[in-house]
C-alpha positions as CSV (number, residue, x, y, z in Angstrom):
1,M,9.2,2.2,7.9
2,E,11.3,0.0,5.6
3,E,12.6,1.4,2.3
4,K,12.4,-0.6,-0.9
5,Y,14.8,-0.5,-3.7
6,K,15.1,-2.3,-7.0
7,N,18.0,-4.7,-7.5
8,S,19.9,-4.8,-10.8
9,S,22.6,-7.0,-12.4
10,T,24.3,-4.0,-14.0
11,L,25.8,-1.0,-12.3
12,A,23.8,2.2,-12.8
13,S,25.8,5.2,-13.8
14,R,25.7,8.0,-11.3
15,S,27.8,10.5,-13.0
16,H,25.0,13.0,-12.7
17,R,23.0,13.9,-9.6
18,A,19.8,11.9,-9.0
19,P,16.8,14.0,-10.1
20,F,14.8,15.6,-7.3
21,P,11.3,14.2,-7.0
22,R,8.8,16.4,-9.0
23,R,5.4,14.9,-8.5
24,I,5.0,15.4,-4.8
25,W,1.2,16.0,-4.6
26,L,0.6,12.5,-3.2
27,N,3.3,13.0,-0.6
28,V,1.8,16.3,0.4
29,I,-1.8,14.9,0.7
30,L,-0.7,11.9,2.7
31,F,1.3,14.1,5.0
32,G,-1.7,16.4,5.6
33,V,-4.1,13.5,6.2
34,T,-1.6,11.9,8.6
35,L,-1.2,15.2,10.4
36,V,-5.0,15.2,10.9
37,S,-5.2,11.6,12.0
38,T,-2.4,12.1,14.5
39,F,-4.0,15.3,15.8
40,V,-7.3,13.4,16.4
41,V,-5.4,10.7,18.3
42,G,-3.4,13.3,20.2
43,F,-6.8,14.7,21.4
44,S,-7.6,11.4,23.1
45,W,-4.1,11.3,24.7
46,G,-4.6,14.9,25.9
47,I,-7.9,14.0,27.5
48,S,-6.3,10.9,29.1
49,Y,-3.5,13.0,30.4
50,K,-5.7,15.7,31.9
51,Y,-8.6,13.6,33.2
52,G,-7.3,10.0,33.2
53,D,-6.6,9.8,36.9
54,V,-9.9,11.3,37.8
55,A,-11.9,9.0,35.5
56,A,-10.0,6.0,36.8
57,Q,-10.7,6.8,40.4
58,N,-14.3,7.6,39.8
59,P,-15.8,5.7,36.8
60,Q,-19.1,7.5,37.2
61,V,-17.5,10.8,36.1
62,S,-18.6,11.8,32.6
63,L,-16.9,14.3,30.4
64,D,-19.2,16.8,28.6
65,S,-18.7,18.3,25.1
66,G,-16.7,21.2,26.7
67,V,-13.5,19.1,26.6
68,L,-13.6,19.4,22.8
69,K,-13.1,23.2,23.2
70,D,-10.5,22.9,26.0
71,P,-7.6,25.0,24.8
72,Q,-5.1,22.9,26.9
73,I,-6.2,19.7,25.3
74,I,-6.2,21.3,21.8
75,Q,-2.7,22.5,22.5
76,M,-1.5,19.0,23.6
77,S,-3.1,17.5,20.4
78,F,-1.0,19.9,18.3
79,I,2.1,19.0,20.3
80,Y,1.6,15.3,19.9
81,A,0.9,15.5,16.2
82,G,3.7,18.0,15.5
83,V,6.4,16.1,17.6
84,L,5.5,12.7,16.2
85,M,5.3,13.9,12.6
86,G,8.6,15.6,13.1
87,I,10.3,12.4,14.3
88,L,8.9,10.3,11.5
89,L,9.8,13.0,8.9
90,G,13.3,13.2,10.3
91,H,13.7,9.4,10.1
92,E,12.7,9.3,6.5
93,L,14.6,12.4,5.5
94,G,17.7,10.8,7.0
95,H,17.3,8.0,4.4
96,F,16.4,10.5,1.6
97,L,19.4,12.8,2.2
98,A,21.7,9.8,2.4
99,C,20.4,8.8,-1.0
100,R,20.9,12.3,-2.3
101,H,24.5,12.2,-1.1
102,Y,25.2,9.1,-3.1
103,R,23.2,10.2,-6.1
104,I,20.6,7.4,-5.5
105,N,17.2,8.1,-7.0
106,A,14.6,8.1,-4.2
107,T,11.1,9.4,-3.5
108,L,10.2,11.8,-0.8
109,P,8.5,10.2,2.3
110,Y,5.0,8.7,1.9
111,F,3.1,8.9,5.2
112,I,0.4,6.3,6.1
113,P,-2.6,7.7,8.0
114,A,-4.5,5.1,10.0
115,P,-7.1,4.9,12.8
116,T,-4.6,3.2,15.2
117,L,-3.6,4.1,18.8
118,I,-0.9,6.4,17.4
119,G,-2.7,7.7,14.4
120,T,-0.5,6.4,11.7
121,L,1.3,3.3,10.3
122,G,4.5,5.3,9.9
123,A,6.1,6.4,6.7
124,F,8.5,5.1,4.0
125,I,10.5,6.2,1.0
126,K,11.0,4.2,-2.2
127,I,14.5,3.9,-3.6
128,K,14.2,3.7,-7.4
129,S,17.8,3.0,-8.4
130,P,20.0,0.1,-7.2
131,I,22.3,0.4,-4.2
132,T,25.5,-1.4,-5.4
133,R,28.1,-0.6,-2.7
134,K,28.3,-1.7,0.9
135,K,29.1,1.7,2.4
136,E,26.1,3.2,0.6
137,L,23.8,0.5,1.9
138,F,25.1,0.9,5.4
139,D,24.9,4.7,5.4
140,V,21.4,4.8,3.9
141,G,20.3,2.1,6.4
142,V,21.6,3.8,9.6
143,A,20.7,7.4,8.6
144,G,17.0,7.0,9.4
145,P,17.1,5.2,12.8
146,L,19.9,7.4,14.1
147,T,18.0,10.6,13.2
148,G,14.6,9.2,14.5
149,F,16.2,8.0,17.8
150,F,18.0,11.3,18.6
151,L,14.9,13.3,17.7
152,S,12.8,11.1,20.1
153,L,15.2,11.7,23.1
154,P,14.4,15.4,23.7
155,A,10.7,14.6,23.4
156,L,11.0,11.9,26.0
157,V,13.1,14.0,28.4
158,Y,10.9,17.1,28.2
159,G,7.7,15.1,28.1
160,L,8.6,13.1,31.2
161,N,9.2,16.4,33.0
162,L,5.6,17.3,32.1
163,S,4.1,13.9,33.0
164,K,1.9,13.4,36.0
165,V,2.7,11.1,39.0
166,V,-0.5,9.8,40.5
167,P,-1.6,7.2,43.0
168,S,-1.7,3.7,41.4
169,L,-4.6,3.4,39.0
170,P,-6.9,0.4,38.4
171,R,-5.6,-1.8,35.6
172,E,-8.9,-3.3,34.5
173,G,-10.2,-1.7,31.2
174,S,-7.1,0.5,30.7
175,L,-4.2,0.2,28.4
176,V,-0.8,-0.2,30.0
177,F,2.2,0.5,27.6
178,G,5.5,-1.2,27.9
179,E,8.7,0.8,28.6
180,P,11.8,0.6,26.5
181,L,15.1,0.5,28.4
182,I,15.9,4.1,27.5
183,L,12.6,5.2,29.1
184,K,13.3,3.3,32.3
185,I,16.8,4.9,32.5
186,M,15.4,8.4,32.0
187,G,12.6,7.8,34.4
188,R,15.0,6.9,37.2
189,F,16.7,10.3,36.9
190,I,13.7,12.5,36.0
191,L,11.1,10.8,38.2
192,Q,13.4,9.8,41.0
193,G,11.8,9.5,44.4
194,T,8.5,8.3,42.9
195,P,6.9,5.7,45.3
196,G,6.5,2.2,43.9
197,D,2.7,2.3,44.4
198,F,2.3,5.4,42.1
199,D,1.8,5.5,38.3
200,V,3.0,7.9,35.7
201,I,0.6,9.3,33.1
202,L,2.7,10.4,30.1
203,H,2.3,13.8,28.7
204,P,1.3,13.6,24.9
205,M,4.8,14.9,24.1
206,A,6.4,12.0,26.0
207,F,4.1,9.6,24.3
208,A,5.1,10.9,20.9
209,G,8.7,10.3,22.0
210,W,7.7,6.7,23.0
211,V,6.2,6.1,19.6
212,G,9.4,7.4,18.0
213,I,11.5,5.0,20.0
214,F,9.2,2.1,19.2
215,V,9.3,2.9,15.5
216,T,13.1,3.0,15.7
217,A,13.1,-0.5,17.2
218,L,10.7,-1.9,14.7
219,N,12.9,-0.7,11.8
220,L,16.1,-2.0,13.3
221,F,15.1,-5.7,13.3
222,P,18.0,-7.2,11.3
223,V,16.0,-8.9,8.6
224,G,14.9,-8.3,4.9
225,Q,14.8,-4.7,3.7
226,L,14.1,-3.1,7.1
227,D,16.8,-0.6,8.1
228,G,18.3,-3.2,10.4
229,G,18.4,-5.7,7.5
230,H,20.4,-3.2,5.5
231,V,22.8,-2.6,8.3
232,M,23.2,-6.3,9.1
233,Y,23.8,-7.2,5.4
234,A,26.4,-4.4,5.1
235,L,28.2,-5.8,8.1
236,L,27.9,-9.5,7.5
237,G,27.2,-9.9,3.8
238,S,25.5,-13.2,2.8
239,K,25.9,-14.6,6.4
240,A,23.1,-12.2,7.4
241,R,20.6,-14.3,5.6
242,K,20.9,-17.0,8.1
243,T,19.4,-14.8,10.8
244,A,16.0,-14.4,9.1
245,P,14.5,-17.8,10.1
246,L,15.7,-17.3,13.7
247,L,14.0,-13.9,13.8
248,L,10.7,-15.4,12.6
249,V,10.9,-17.9,15.4
250,G,11.6,-15.1,17.8
251,F,8.6,-13.1,16.6
252,I,6.4,-16.2,17.2
253,L,7.7,-16.5,20.7
254,L,7.2,-12.8,21.3
255,G,3.7,-13.1,20.1
256,I,2.9,-16.0,22.4
257,F,4.4,-14.6,25.6
258,F,4.5,-10.8,25.2
259,W,2.3,-9.1,22.5
260,I,0.1,-10.6,19.9
261,G,0.9,-7.8,17.5
262,W,4.3,-9.4,16.8
263,F,2.4,-12.0,14.6
264,I,1.3,-9.2,12.4
265,W,4.8,-7.7,12.1
266,A,6.2,-11.1,11.3
267,G,3.6,-11.6,8.6
268,L,4.4,-8.2,7.1
269,I,8.1,-8.9,7.0
270,Y,7.6,-12.3,5.5
271,F,5.4,-10.7,2.8
272,L,8.0,-8.0,2.0
273,G,10.7,-10.7,1.7
274,L,13.3,-12.1,4.1
275,K,16.2,-12.1,1.6
276,H,18.3,-9.0,0.9
277,P,19.3,-8.1,-2.7
278,R,23.0,-8.7,-3.3
279,I,25.6,-5.9,-3.7
280,T,28.7,-5.8,-5.9
281,D,31.3,-5.5,-3.2
282,E,29.8,-7.9,-0.7
283,H,33.2,-9.4,0.3
284,I,34.8,-6.0,1.1
285,S,34.9,-5.1,4.8
286,L,33.4,-1.9,6.1
287,S,35.7,0.7,7.6
288,P,36.4,0.6,11.4
289,R,34.3,3.8,11.8
290,R,31.3,2.3,10.2
291,K,31.7,-0.9,12.3
292,L,31.7,1.3,15.4
293,I,28.5,3.0,14.2
294,G,27.1,-0.5,13.6
295,V,27.7,-1.3,17.3
296,I,26.1,2.0,18.3
297,V,23.0,1.1,16.2
298,F,22.8,-2.3,17.9
299,L,22.9,-0.6,21.3
300,I,20.1,1.8,20.2
301,F,18.0,-1.2,19.2
302,I,18.6,-2.7,22.7
303,L,17.6,0.6,24.3
304,S,14.5,1.0,22.1
305,F,13.1,-2.5,22.0
306,I,9.8,-3.1,23.9
307,P,8.9,-6.8,24.2
308,A,5.3,-6.0,25.2
309,P,4.4,-2.6,23.7
310,I,0.9,-3.1,25.2
311,K,0.9,-5.2,28.3
312,G,-1.6,-8.0,28.8
313,Y,-2.2,-8.8,25.2
314,S,0.0,-11.9,24.6
315,L,-1.5,-14.9,23.0
316,F,-0.8,-16.9,26.2
317,T,-2.6,-14.3,28.4
318,M,-5.6,-13.9,26.0
319,V,-6.1,-17.7,25.7
320,S,-5.8,-18.2,29.5
321,Q,-8.4,-15.5,30.1
322,G,-10.8,-17.0,27.5
323,L,-10.5,-13.9,25.2
324,I,-9.6,-16.1,22.2
């Protein structure tokens, strides 16, 4: 999730190391509650993985209460929750440790439990002292997405190897998730030889990796105080502000033709603010090494972006089907 920081017209002295957060009881409680909420959601994905193809082929099949005690499903629930929480924690600790490196005062991660399809609304840290230098802004911005992306990759690879290839399932009444480019590439190697009329039921570990990739893409949109907004502002300075209106138009088009949830994301970004606070060395260019990392981050965004995270739920489709 995006990280917030307070802007200041004066330079803050950082001759001493930023204090380590002391009151962490809220962080611990939110982490624990989010762990529970992701475990509950992981349970549903474990059931879907083990029995989804059977239920889809025979809708009359009913699952009894015994599935609640199924050790395999319980194990998959722990796997989903543990892997997803590890990815989100790694993302936010990337930001936090970058802040510590530059003696910037920041909180530990706050997790957001929620009854969603993934069990959470993500996590964020709050930066309490101003970021005044371009390299600091860039390093803090890229640390989270890079960490989250590279933690998601092994979950995807191992999870795809555990996933099931089954005869094509009925689409009516089921959720079909979109595939980021990185998942399509991996699938070609790991699931090579899969007939076109077959479907893949993701193992909960692979789905946790999918969520990690999706979260990476959400945070890398180059606008406002999202991670991508930090990176873009560090690379382009005040010129980056011109991209915000174009992105809002892009979100609207994505919501119309791909996934209605982009309207909510656009509203959240608009509420948080489209403009990025200024920094003191705005006109100083970044080093070639950081510019190269910026290109890598852009490629990661392309590999992670999913136009339709849930297929069949665009505004156009829902209106044409009379659902709205």
